[in-house]
HTML snippet that shows the backbone in 3Dmol.js (N, CA, C, O; Angstrom):
<script src="https://3Dmol.org/build/3Dmol-min.js"></script>
<div id="view" style="width:600px;height:400px;position:relative"></div>
<script>
const pdb = `
ATOM      1  N   UNK A   1     125.417 144.751 103.681  1.00  0.00           N
ATOM      2  CA  UNK A   1     125.523 143.320 104.226  1.00  0.00           C
ATOM      3  C   UNK A   1     124.132 142.724 104.421  1.00  0.00           C
ATOM      4  O   UNK A   1     123.886 141.558 104.112  1.00  0.00           O
ATOM      5  N   UNK A   2     123.225 143.560 104.946  1.00  0.00           N
ATOM      6  CA  UNK A   2     121.894 143.075 105.217  1.00  0.00           C
ATOM      7  C   UNK A   2     121.127 142.789 103.916  1.00  0.00           C
ATOM      8  O   UNK A   2     120.254 141.924 103.848  1.00  0.00           O
ATOM      9  N   UNK A   3     121.500 143.556 102.901  1.00  0.00           N
ATOM     10  CA  UNK A   3     120.775 143.382 101.632  1.00  0.00           C
ATOM     11  C   UNK A   3     121.227 142.004 101.030  1.00  0.00           C
ATOM     12  O   UNK A   3     120.415 141.419 100.313  1.00  0.00           O
ATOM     13  N   UNK A   4     122.346 141.487 101.241  1.00  0.00           N
ATOM     14  CA  UNK A   4     122.795 140.150 100.719  1.00  0.00           C
ATOM     15  C   UNK A   4     122.075 139.040 101.400  1.00  0.00           C
ATOM     16  O   UNK A   4     121.736 138.035 100.774  1.00  0.00           O
ATOM     17  N   UNK A   5     121.816 139.212 102.760  1.00  0.00           N
ATOM     18  CA  UNK A   5     120.990 138.215 103.423  1.00  0.00           C
ATOM     19  C   UNK A   5     119.606 138.104 102.920  1.00  0.00           C
ATOM     20  O   UNK A   5     119.012 137.051 102.688  1.00  0.00           O
ATOM     21  N   UNK A   6     119.092 139.483 102.756  1.00  0.00           N
ATOM     22  CA  UNK A   6     117.684 139.472 102.225  1.00  0.00           C
ATOM     23  C   UNK A   6     117.521 138.856 100.936  1.00  0.00           C
ATOM     24  O   UNK A   6     116.581 138.088 100.733  1.00  0.00           O
ATOM     25  N   UNK A   7     118.460 139.167  99.953  1.00  0.00           N
ATOM     26  CA  UNK A   7     118.411 138.572  98.670  1.00  0.00           C
ATOM     27  C   UNK A   7     118.582 136.971  98.676  1.00  0.00           C
ATOM     28  O   UNK A   7     117.987 136.237  97.887  1.00  0.00           O
ATOM     29  N   UNK A   8     119.432 136.547  99.622  1.00  0.00           N
ATOM     30  CA  UNK A   8     119.712 135.062  99.752  1.00  0.00           C
ATOM     31  C   UNK A   8     118.431 134.429 100.304  1.00  0.00           C
ATOM     32  O   UNK A   8     118.044 133.348  99.861  1.00  0.00           O
ATOM     33  N   UNK A   9     117.780 135.071 101.244  1.00  0.00           N
ATOM     34  CA  UNK A   9     116.546 134.479 101.867  1.00  0.00           C
ATOM     35  C   UNK A   9     115.416 134.476 100.773  1.00  0.00           C
ATOM     36  O   UNK A   9     114.675 133.500 100.654  1.00  0.00           O
ATOM     37  N   UNK A  10     115.312 135.487 100.050  1.00  0.00           N
ATOM     38  CA  UNK A  10     114.217 135.600  98.978  1.00  0.00           C
ATOM     39  C   UNK A  10     114.500 134.461  97.910  1.00  0.00           C
ATOM     40  O   UNK A  10     113.614 133.669  97.585  1.00  0.00           O
ATOM     41  N   UNK A  11     115.713 134.423  97.409  1.00  0.00           N
ATOM     42  CA  UNK A  11     115.981 133.345  96.369  1.00  0.00           C
ATOM     43  C   UNK A  11     115.869 131.963  96.977  1.00  0.00           C
ATOM     44  O   UNK A  11     115.410 131.025  96.325  1.00  0.00           O
ATOM     45  N   UNK A  12     116.295 131.834  98.246  1.00  0.00           N
ATOM     46  CA  UNK A  12     116.121 130.521  98.786  1.00  0.00           C
ATOM     47  C   UNK A  12     114.744 130.128  99.046  1.00  0.00           C
ATOM     48  O   UNK A  12     114.392 128.951  98.972  1.00  0.00           O
ATOM     49  N   UNK A  13     113.963 131.066  99.345  1.00  0.00           N
ATOM     50  CA  UNK A  13     112.463 130.782  99.500  1.00  0.00           C
ATOM     51  C   UNK A  13     111.849 130.496  98.213  1.00  0.00           C
ATOM     52  O   UNK A  13     110.998 129.613  98.105  1.00  0.00           O
ATOM     53  N   UNK A  14     112.275 131.262  97.149  1.00  0.00           N
ATOM     54  CA  UNK A  14     111.668 130.904  95.835  1.00  0.00           C
ATOM     55  C   UNK A  14     112.039 129.455  95.347  1.00  0.00           C
ATOM     56  O   UNK A  14     111.206 128.722  94.814  1.00  0.00           O
ATOM     57  N   UNK A  15     113.316 129.102  95.562  1.00  0.00           N
ATOM     58  CA  UNK A  15     113.827 127.753  95.184  1.00  0.00           C
ATOM     59  C   UNK A  15     113.113 126.735  96.002  1.00  0.00           C
ATOM     60  O   UNK A  15     112.721 125.710  95.445  1.00  0.00           O
ATOM     61  N   UNK A  16     112.915 126.919  97.235  1.00  0.00           N
ATOM     62  CA  UNK A  16     112.190 126.016  98.164  1.00  0.00           C
ATOM     63  C   UNK A  16     110.683 125.853  97.720  1.00  0.00           C
ATOM     64  O   UNK A  16     110.121 124.759  97.665  1.00  0.00           O
ATOM     65  N   UNK A  17     110.095 127.057  97.412  1.00  0.00           N
ATOM     66  CA  UNK A  17     108.710 126.974  97.038  1.00  0.00           C
ATOM     67  C   UNK A  17     108.507 126.263  95.686  1.00  0.00           C
ATOM     68  O   UNK A  17     107.558 125.502  95.498  1.00  0.00           O
ATOM     69  N   UNK A  18     109.430 126.539  94.760  1.00  0.00           N
ATOM     70  CA  UNK A  18     109.344 125.796  93.504  1.00  0.00           C
ATOM     71  C   UNK A  18     109.546 124.279  93.690  1.00  0.00           C
ATOM     72  O   UNK A  18     108.871 123.482  93.039  1.00  0.00           O
ATOM     73  N   UNK A  19     110.466 123.887  94.571  1.00  0.00           N
ATOM     74  CA  UNK A  19     110.688 122.488  94.782  1.00  0.00           C
ATOM     75  C   UNK A  19     109.402 121.798  95.492  1.00  0.00           C
ATOM     76  O   UNK A  19     108.993 120.691  95.142  1.00  0.00           O
ATOM     77  N   UNK A  20     108.875 122.477  96.408  1.00  0.00           N
ATOM     78  CA  UNK A  20     107.672 121.983  97.070  1.00  0.00           C
ATOM     79  C   UNK A  20     106.520 121.864  96.096  1.00  0.00           C
ATOM     80  O   UNK A  20     105.881 120.814  96.042  1.00  0.00           O
ATOM     81  N   UNK A  21     106.232 122.895  95.328  1.00  0.00           N
ATOM     82  CA  UNK A  21     105.199 122.897  94.304  1.00  0.00           C
ATOM     83  C   UNK A  21     105.366 121.877  93.260  1.00  0.00           C
ATOM     84  O   UNK A  21     104.417 121.195  92.872  1.00  0.00           O
ATOM     85  N   UNK A  22     106.650 121.752  92.763  1.00  0.00           N
ATOM     86  CA  UNK A  22     106.977 120.700  91.776  1.00  0.00           C
ATOM     87  C   UNK A  22     106.752 119.323  92.293  1.00  0.00           C
ATOM     88  O   UNK A  22     106.109 118.497  91.646  1.00  0.00           O
ATOM     89  N   UNK A  23     107.274 119.075  93.449  1.00  0.00           N
ATOM     90  CA  UNK A  23     107.102 117.699  93.971  1.00  0.00           C
ATOM     91  C   UNK A  23     105.667 117.316  94.230  1.00  0.00           C
ATOM     92  O   UNK A  23     105.263 116.163  94.084  1.00  0.00           O
ATOM     93  N   UNK A  24     104.929 118.297  94.611  1.00  0.00           N
ATOM     94  CA  UNK A  24     103.440 118.118  94.887  1.00  0.00           C
ATOM     95  C   UNK A  24     102.789 117.759  93.572  1.00  0.00           C
ATOM     96  O   UNK A  24     102.015 116.804  93.505  1.00  0.00           O
ATOM     97  N   UNK A  25     103.071 118.468  92.582  1.00  0.00           N
ATOM     98  CA  UNK A  25     102.504 118.175  91.226  1.00  0.00           C
ATOM     99  C   UNK A  25     102.890 116.876  90.757  1.00  0.00           C
ATOM    100  O   UNK A  25     102.050 116.143  90.235  1.00  0.00           O
ATOM    101  N   UNK A  26     104.188 116.494  90.908  1.00  0.00           N
ATOM    102  CA  UNK A  26     104.612 115.151  90.480  1.00  0.00           C
ATOM    103  C   UNK A  26     103.874 114.004  91.309  1.00  0.00           C
ATOM    104  O   UNK A  26     103.426 113.013  90.734  1.00  0.00           O
ATOM    105  N   UNK A  27     103.779 114.170  92.558  1.00  0.00           N
ATOM    106  CA  UNK A  27     103.011 113.257  93.348  1.00  0.00           C
ATOM    107  C   UNK A  27     101.614 113.102  92.966  1.00  0.00           C
ATOM    108  O   UNK A  27     101.060 112.003  92.938  1.00  0.00           O
ATOM    109  N   UNK A  28     101.005 114.277  92.651  1.00  0.00           N
ATOM    110  CA  UNK A  28      99.612 114.260  92.111  1.00  0.00           C
ATOM    111  C   UNK A  28      99.471 113.412  90.879  1.00  0.00           C
ATOM    112  O   UNK A  28      98.569 112.582  90.768  1.00  0.00           O
ATOM    113  N   UNK A  29     100.401 113.639  89.931  1.00  0.00           N
ATOM    114  CA  UNK A  29     100.349 112.948  88.632  1.00  0.00           C
ATOM    115  C   UNK A  29     100.569 111.475  88.819  1.00  0.00           C
ATOM    116  O   UNK A  29      99.908 110.659  88.175  1.00  0.00           O
ATOM    117  N   UNK A  30     101.542 111.097  89.742  1.00  0.00           N
ATOM    118  CA  UNK A  30     101.716 109.713  90.132  1.00  0.00           C
ATOM    119  C   UNK A  30     100.529 109.048  90.655  1.00  0.00           C
ATOM    120  O   UNK A  30     100.216 107.918  90.279  1.00  0.00           O
ATOM    121  N   UNK A  31      99.837 109.734  91.539  1.00  0.00           N
ATOM    122  CA  UNK A  31      98.598 109.134  92.144  1.00  0.00           C
ATOM    123  C   UNK A  31      97.480 109.004  91.113  1.00  0.00           C
ATOM    124  O   UNK A  31      96.735 108.024  91.143  1.00  0.00           O
ATOM    125  N   UNK A  32      97.349 109.937  90.231  1.00  0.00           N
ATOM    126  CA  UNK A  32      96.415 109.886  89.210  1.00  0.00           C
ATOM    127  C   UNK A  32      96.548 108.721  88.307  1.00  0.00           C
ATOM    128  O   UNK A  32      95.613 107.975  88.013  1.00  0.00           O
ATOM    129  N   UNK A  33      97.844 108.602  87.857  1.00  0.00           N
ATOM    130  CA  UNK A  33      98.201 107.582  86.896  1.00  0.00           C
ATOM    131  C   UNK A  33      98.189 106.108  87.564  1.00  0.00           C
ATOM    132  O   UNK A  33      98.166 105.081  86.885  1.00  0.00           O
ATOM    133  N   UNK A  34      98.207 106.127  88.811  1.00  0.00           N
ATOM    134  CA  UNK A  34      98.212 104.776  89.433  1.00  0.00           C
ATOM    135  C   UNK A  34      99.504 104.638  90.245  1.00  0.00           C
ATOM    136  O   UNK A  34      99.510 103.955  91.269  1.00  0.00           O
ATOM    137  N   UNK A  35     100.457 105.191  89.864  1.00  0.00           N
ATOM    138  CA  UNK A  35     101.769 105.334  90.644  1.00  0.00           C
ATOM    139  C   UNK A  35     102.405 104.120  91.109  1.00  0.00           C
ATOM    140  O   UNK A  35     103.127 104.108  92.105  1.00  0.00           O
ATOM    141  N   UNK A  36     102.137 103.042  90.370  1.00  0.00           N
ATOM    142  CA  UNK A  36     102.706 101.801  90.854  1.00  0.00           C
ATOM    143  C   UNK A  36     103.795 101.360  89.955  1.00  0.00           C
ATOM    144  O   UNK A  36     103.572 101.249  88.749  1.00  0.00           O
ATOM    145  N   UNK A  37     104.983 101.094  90.469  1.00  0.00           N
ATOM    146  CA  UNK A  37     106.067 100.655  89.451  1.00  0.00           C
ATOM    147  C   UNK A  37     105.816  99.150  89.036  1.00  0.00           C
ATOM    148  O   UNK A  37     104.977  98.413  89.554  1.00  0.00           O
ATOM    149  N   UNK A  38     106.618  98.845  88.094  1.00  0.00           N
ATOM    150  CA  UNK A  38     106.497  97.430  87.563  1.00  0.00           C
ATOM    151  C   UNK A  38     106.729  96.398  88.604  1.00  0.00           C
ATOM    152  O   UNK A  38     106.051  95.371  88.644  1.00  0.00           O
ATOM    153  N   UNK A  39     107.763  96.683  89.522  1.00  0.00           N
ATOM    154  CA  UNK A  39     108.110  95.779  90.486  1.00  0.00           C
ATOM    155  C   UNK A  39     106.865  95.659  91.505  1.00  0.00           C
ATOM    156  O   UNK A  39     106.489  94.555  91.898  1.00  0.00           O
ATOM    157  N   UNK A  40     106.301  96.757  91.874  1.00  0.00           N
ATOM    158  CA  UNK A  40     105.132  96.794  92.734  1.00  0.00           C
ATOM    159  C   UNK A  40     104.012  96.024  92.098  1.00  0.00           C
ATOM    160  O   UNK A  40     103.336  95.231  92.754  1.00  0.00           O
ATOM    161  N   UNK A  41     103.818  96.251  90.842  1.00  0.00           N
ATOM    162  CA  UNK A  41     102.729  95.552  90.085  1.00  0.00           C
ATOM    163  C   UNK A  41     102.904  94.093  90.118  1.00  0.00           C
ATOM    164  O   UNK A  41     101.919  93.376  90.294  1.00  0.00           O
ATOM    165  N   UNK A  42     104.137  93.573  89.956  1.00  0.00           N
ATOM    166  CA  UNK A  42     104.488  92.165  89.966  1.00  0.00           C
ATOM    167  C   UNK A  42     104.248  91.596  91.455  1.00  0.00           C
ATOM    168  O   UNK A  42     103.733  90.494  91.644  1.00  0.00           O
ATOM    169  N   UNK A  43     104.628  92.370  92.396  1.00  0.00           N
ATOM    170  CA  UNK A  43     104.383  91.944  93.816  1.00  0.00           C
ATOM    171  C   UNK A  43     102.900  91.856  94.080  1.00  0.00           C
ATOM    172  O   UNK A  43     102.427  90.899  94.693  1.00  0.00           O
ATOM    173  N   UNK A  44     102.169  92.841  93.626  1.00  0.00           N
ATOM    174  CA  UNK A  44     100.714  92.809  93.857  1.00  0.00           C
ATOM    175  C   UNK A  44     100.032  91.572  93.146  1.00  0.00           C
ATOM    176  O   UNK A  44      99.154  90.924  93.715  1.00  0.00           O
ATOM    177  N   UNK A  45     100.489  91.272  91.854  1.00  0.00           N
ATOM    178  CA  UNK A  45      99.931  90.161  91.147  1.00  0.00           C
ATOM    179  C   UNK A  45     100.251  88.939  91.895  1.00  0.00           C
ATOM    180  O   UNK A  45      99.366  88.108  92.098  1.00  0.00           O
ATOM    181  N   UNK A  46     101.531  88.753  92.350  1.00  0.00           N
ATOM    182  CA  UNK A  46     101.847  87.575  93.193  1.00  0.00           C
ATOM    183  C   UNK A  46     101.031  87.418  94.393  1.00  0.00           C
ATOM    184  O   UNK A  46     100.586  86.316  94.715  1.00  0.00           O
ATOM    185  N   UNK A  47     100.819  88.476  95.062  1.00  0.00           N
ATOM    186  CA  UNK A  47      99.954  88.465  96.265  1.00  0.00           C
ATOM    187  C   UNK A  47      98.486  88.014  95.885  1.00  0.00           C
ATOM    188  O   UNK A  47      97.894  87.197  96.591  1.00  0.00           O
ATOM    189  N   UNK A  48      97.941  88.538  94.807  1.00  0.00           N
ATOM    190  CA  UNK A  48      96.626  88.182  94.391  1.00  0.00           C
ATOM    191  C   UNK A  48      96.570  86.776  94.072  1.00  0.00           C
ATOM    192  O   UNK A  48      95.602  86.119  94.458  1.00  0.00           O
ATOM    193  N   UNK A  49      97.581  86.195  93.354  1.00  0.00           N
ATOM    194  CA  UNK A  49      97.614  84.772  93.001  1.00  0.00           C
ATOM    195  C   UNK A  49      97.692  83.870  94.319  1.00  0.00           C
ATOM    196  O   UNK A  49      97.072  82.809  94.399  1.00  0.00           O
ATOM    197  N   UNK A  50      98.413  84.315  95.239  1.00  0.00           N
ATOM    198  CA  UNK A  50      98.556  83.523  96.538  1.00  0.00           C
ATOM    199  C   UNK A  50      97.270  83.523  97.222  1.00  0.00           C
ATOM    200  O   UNK A  50      96.784  82.480  97.661  1.00  0.00           O
ATOM    201  N   UNK A  51      96.624  84.813  97.343  1.00  0.00           N
ATOM    202  CA  UNK A  51      95.301  84.769  97.952  1.00  0.00           C
ATOM    203  C   UNK A  51      94.234  83.962  97.230  1.00  0.00           C
ATOM    204  O   UNK A  51      93.389  83.358  97.892  1.00  0.00           O
ATOM    205  N   UNK A  52      94.233  83.923  95.873  1.00  0.00           N
ATOM    206  CA  UNK A  52      93.373  83.000  95.186  1.00  0.00           C
ATOM    207  C   UNK A  52      93.599  81.585  95.412  1.00  0.00           C
ATOM    208  O   UNK A  52      92.661  80.797  95.531  1.00  0.00           O
ATOM    209  N   UNK A  53      94.896  81.220  95.478  1.00  0.00           N
ATOM    210  CA  UNK A  53      95.266  79.763  95.881  1.00  0.00           C
ATOM    211  C   UNK A  53      94.703  79.381  97.196  1.00  0.00           C
ATOM    212  O   UNK A  53      94.137  78.302  97.372  1.00  0.00           O
ATOM    213  N   UNK A  54      94.872  80.329  98.173  1.00  0.00           N
ATOM    214  CA  UNK A  54      94.416  80.020  99.560  1.00  0.00           C
ATOM    215  C   UNK A  54      92.835  79.932  99.535  1.00  0.00           C
ATOM    216  O   UNK A  54      92.261  79.038 100.158  1.00  0.00           O
ATOM    217  N   UNK A  55      92.202  80.800  98.862  1.00  0.00           N
ATOM    218  CA  UNK A  55      90.786  80.720  98.778  1.00  0.00           C
ATOM    219  C   UNK A  55      90.245  79.400  98.217  1.00  0.00           C
ATOM    220  O   UNK A  55      89.343  78.765  98.765  1.00  0.00           O
ATOM    221  N   UNK A  56      90.850  79.040  97.105  1.00  0.00           N
ATOM    222  CA  UNK A  56      90.487  77.807  96.428  1.00  0.00           C
ATOM    223  C   UNK A  56      90.786  76.612  97.354  1.00  0.00           C
ATOM    224  O   UNK A  56      89.967  75.699  97.455  1.00  0.00           O
ATOM    225  N   UNK A  57      91.952  76.609  98.031  1.00  0.00           N
ATOM    226  CA  UNK A  57      92.244  75.550  98.980  1.00  0.00           C
ATOM    227  C   UNK A  57      91.240  75.435 100.027  1.00  0.00           C
ATOM    228  O   UNK A  57      90.808  74.326 100.339  1.00  0.00           O
ATOM    229  N   UNK A  58      90.806  76.584 100.635  1.00  0.00           N
ATOM    230  CA  UNK A  58      89.788  76.557 101.681  1.00  0.00           C
ATOM    231  C   UNK A  58      88.513  76.065 101.137  1.00  0.00           C
ATOM    232  O   UNK A  58      87.833  75.313 101.836  1.00  0.00           O
ATOM    233  N   UNK A  59      88.108  76.419  99.934  1.00  0.00           N
ATOM    234  CA  UNK A  59      86.851  76.005  99.325  1.00  0.00           C
ATOM    235  C   UNK A  59      86.894  74.454  99.162  1.00  0.00           C
ATOM    236  O   UNK A  59      85.883  73.784  99.375  1.00  0.00           O
ATOM    237  N   UNK A  60      88.023  73.916  98.798  1.00  0.00           N
ATOM    238  CA  UNK A  60      88.140  72.442  98.561  1.00  0.00           C
ATOM    239  C   UNK A  60      88.060  71.780  99.911  1.00  0.00           C
ATOM    240  O   UNK A  60      87.429  70.730 100.027  1.00  0.00           O
ATOM    241  N   UNK A  61      88.702  72.372 100.997  1.00  0.00           N
ATOM    242  CA  UNK A  61      88.572  71.804 102.346  1.00  0.00           C
ATOM    243  C   UNK A  61      87.266  71.831 102.873  1.00  0.00           C
ATOM    244  O   UNK A  61      86.843  70.881 103.531  1.00  0.00           O
ATOM    245  N   UNK A  62      86.545  72.898 102.628  1.00  0.00           N
ATOM    246  CA  UNK A  62      85.048  72.968 103.014  1.00  0.00           C
ATOM    247  C   UNK A  62      84.274  71.839 102.404  1.00  0.00           C
ATOM    248  O   UNK A  62      83.503  71.191 103.111  1.00  0.00           O
ATOM    249  N   UNK A  63      84.431  71.569 101.158  1.00  0.00           N
ATOM    250  CA  UNK A  63      83.760  70.510 100.527  1.00  0.00           C
ATOM    251  C   UNK A  63      84.074  69.137 101.112  1.00  0.00           C
ATOM    252  O   UNK A  63      83.201  68.282 101.259  1.00  0.00           O
ATOM    253  N   UNK A  64      85.298  68.966 101.426  1.00  0.00           N
ATOM    254  CA  UNK A  64      85.762  67.642 101.959  1.00  0.00           C
ATOM    255  C   UNK A  64      85.121  67.521 103.380  1.00  0.00           C
ATOM    256  O   UNK A  64      84.659  66.442 103.752  1.00  0.00           O
ATOM    257  N   UNK A  65      85.095  68.629 104.168  1.00  0.00           N
ATOM    258  CA  UNK A  65      84.575  68.555 105.467  1.00  0.00           C
ATOM    259  C   UNK A  65      83.013  68.149 105.403  1.00  0.00           C
ATOM    260  O   UNK A  65      82.522  67.319 106.169  1.00  0.00           O
ATOM    261  N   UNK A  66      82.328  68.795 104.452  1.00  0.00           N
ATOM    262  CA  UNK A  66      80.906  68.499 104.226  1.00  0.00           C
ATOM    263  C   UNK A  66      80.666  67.087 103.896  1.00  0.00           C
ATOM    264  O   UNK A  66      79.702  66.488 104.374  1.00  0.00           O
ATOM    265  N   UNK A  67      81.513  66.526 103.089  1.00  0.00           N
ATOM    266  CA  UNK A  67      81.441  65.197 102.686  1.00  0.00           C
ATOM    267  C   UNK A  67      81.701  64.224 103.876  1.00  0.00           C
ATOM    268  O   UNK A  67      80.982  63.245 104.074  1.00  0.00           O
ATOM    269  N   UNK A  68      82.748  64.542 104.641  1.00  0.00           N
ATOM    270  CA  UNK A  68      82.969  63.758 105.828  1.00  0.00           C
ATOM    271  C   UNK A  68      81.842  63.859 106.820  1.00  0.00           C
ATOM    272  O   UNK A  68      81.560  62.865 107.490  1.00  0.00           O
ATOM    273  N   UNK A  69      81.188  64.962 106.964  1.00  0.00           N
ATOM    274  CA  UNK A  69      80.014  65.109 107.852  1.00  0.00           C
ATOM    275  C   UNK A  69      78.888  64.270 107.324  1.00  0.00           C
ATOM    276  O   UNK A  69      78.212  63.596 108.101  1.00  0.00           O
ATOM    277  N   UNK A  70      78.673  64.285 106.103  1.00  0.00           N
ATOM    278  CA  UNK A  70      77.665  63.565 105.532  1.00  0.00           C
ATOM    279  C   UNK A  70      77.854  61.977 105.769  1.00  0.00           C
ATOM    280  O   UNK A  70      76.923  61.274 106.160  1.00  0.00           O
ATOM    281  N   UNK A  71      79.029  61.524 105.521  1.00  0.00           N
ATOM    282  CA  UNK A  71      79.424  60.152 105.813  1.00  0.00           C
ATOM    283  C   UNK A  71      79.139  59.816 107.301  1.00  0.00           C
ATOM    284  O   UNK A  71      78.476  58.828 107.616  1.00  0.00           O
ATOM    285  N   UNK A  72      79.645  60.642 108.164  1.00  0.00           N
ATOM    286  CA  UNK A  72      79.363  60.412 109.672  1.00  0.00           C
ATOM    287  C   UNK A  72      77.930  60.316 110.024  1.00  0.00           C
ATOM    288  O   UNK A  72      77.517  59.403 110.738  1.00  0.00           O
ATOM    289  N   UNK A  73      77.109  61.301 109.508  1.00  0.00           N
ATOM    290  CA  UNK A  73      75.647  61.247 109.763  1.00  0.00           C
ATOM    291  C   UNK A  73      75.018  60.030 109.199  1.00  0.00           C
ATOM    292  O   UNK A  73      74.132  59.465 109.839  1.00  0.00           O
ATOM    293  N   UNK A  74      75.409  59.588 108.055  1.00  0.00           N
ATOM    294  CA  UNK A  74      74.771  58.344 107.555  1.00  0.00           C
ATOM    295  C   UNK A  74      75.226  57.166 108.400  1.00  0.00           C
ATOM    296  O   UNK A  74      74.447  56.227 108.563  1.00  0.00           O
ATOM    297  N   UNK A  75      76.480  57.155 108.968  1.00  0.00           N
ATOM    298  CA  UNK A  75      76.896  56.019 109.722  1.00  0.00           C
ATOM    299  C   UNK A  75      76.090  55.993 111.039  1.00  0.00           C
ATOM    300  O   UNK A  75      75.671  54.932 111.503  1.00  0.00           O
ATOM    301  N   UNK A  76      75.891  57.156 111.611  1.00  0.00           N
ATOM    302  CA  UNK A  76      75.100  57.166 112.824  1.00  0.00           C
ATOM    303  C   UNK A  76      73.673  56.748 112.609  1.00  0.00           C
ATOM    304  O   UNK A  76      73.109  56.095 113.486  1.00  0.00           O
ATOM    305  N   UNK A  77      73.056  57.079 111.508  1.00  0.00           N
ATOM    306  CA  UNK A  77      71.704  56.747 111.147  1.00  0.00           C
ATOM    307  C   UNK A  77      71.610  55.193 111.049  1.00  0.00           C
ATOM    308  O   UNK A  77      70.625  54.615 111.508  1.00  0.00           O
ATOM    309  N   UNK A  78      72.557  54.563 110.495  1.00  0.00           N
ATOM    310  CA  UNK A  78      72.641  53.096 110.294  1.00  0.00           C
ATOM    311  C   UNK A  78      72.800  52.453 111.643  1.00  0.00           C
ATOM    312  O   UNK A  78      72.204  51.399 111.867  1.00  0.00           O
ATOM    313  N   UNK A  79      73.501  52.969 112.489  1.00  0.00           N
ATOM    314  CA  UNK A  79      73.795  52.396 113.854  1.00  0.00           C
ATOM    315  C   UNK A  79      72.638  52.485 114.788  1.00  0.00           C
ATOM    316  O   UNK A  79      72.567  51.741 115.765  1.00  0.00           O
ATOM    317  N   UNK A  80      71.707  53.398 114.508  1.00  0.00           N
ATOM    318  CA  UNK A  80      70.546  53.546 115.458  1.00  0.00           C
ATOM    319  C   UNK A  80      69.473  52.528 115.264  1.00  0.00           C
ATOM    320  O   UNK A  80      68.471  52.543 115.979  1.00  0.00           O
TER     321      UNK A  80
END
`;
const viewer = $3Dmol.createViewer("view");
viewer.addModel(pdb, "pdb");
viewer.setStyle({}, {cartoon: {color: "spectrum"}});
viewer.zoomTo();
viewer.render();
</script>
């Protein structure tokens, strides 16, 4: 009876070890290859576009503020 438990534990341990080693190898391959699915790539691309749009909008806003500051400074110079 004890022999059956020992055999079950040994085989269970071997199966568990193979599963852990196999999943570790697969995760390593996924990391090396980039591991990003098409859906994640599309999401990242959309995020990049959104960030670029925000950056461009802020750049345009900065230019408008500079133009307004210039106008106000010229107005103050004329009033003095």
